[in-house]
N, C-alpha and C positions, 0 to 999 in steps of 0.2 A: 133712619136708614141712610146709608152712605152709598152713593152711586158707583163708587169704585174709581180706580185710576185708569188712564189710557192703557189699552192692550191687556186688560185683565178681564177674565171671564167669570168673575164672581163678585158678590157684594158682601158687605159687612153690616150686620144688624145687631141691635141690643134685643135680647129676648129673656124671658123668665125660664125658659127651658129649651133644650136642644131641639131643633126642627128636623124635618125629614129631607130637606133639599141639600144635595151635595155641592151646589154652586154658591152656597151661602155660608159665610163665616159667622157663627153665632157667638156673641159675647153675652154670656149669661150673667144676669143681675138679679138681685133679690127684689128690688123695687125700681120703678122708673122715676122716683122722686129726686134722685141725686145724679142723674146722668147728664151729660153734656147735650144740650138740645140742638146744637149746631148741625150735627149730621142728620137729625130728624128734619130740621128746617130745610136743609139743602135737598134732601130727598123729596120733600113735599114741593119745593120750588121746581125741581126737575119734572115732577109729575104734572104740576100745574101748567108749565109751559109746553110740555109734550102733549097735552090734552086740550088744546085750544083754550088755554087760560081758564081751566075749570078743574075743580076738585071732584066733579061728578065721577062716580065709579069707585071712589074710595069708601070702604066701610069703616066707620069709626065706632068702636064699642061705646055704649052709653057712658061708661065710667071714664072714657077718654075725651068726651066731647068738650068739656071745659078747657082742657089743655089745648086741644086742637083749635078752638076758637081764640085762645090766647096767642097762639103762634102763627096762625094762618096768614095774617097780614105781613108778618116778618118774612114768611116764605115767599109771598108774592113780590116783596121788595128786595129779596135776598141778593139777586144779581145786580141790582141798581147800586148796592152799597159796597160791592167789592171792585 
């Protein structure tokens, strides 16, 4: 998930199908295996720091837990690296 640029009122996400929200630009992909993980990591980082340094409240589907566990530390350290 990408948090967007300044003064924009929508976000951009990768999705397997078009969603129902008009303020989201959906980039449809067949699989999440070949996408660039940076926007996902940046979105997770923004969430983490906006929620008292916690991922509490995010629902991760069971099939995505392994990937989440692999990138969550990158998300926590994301803004330290740029």
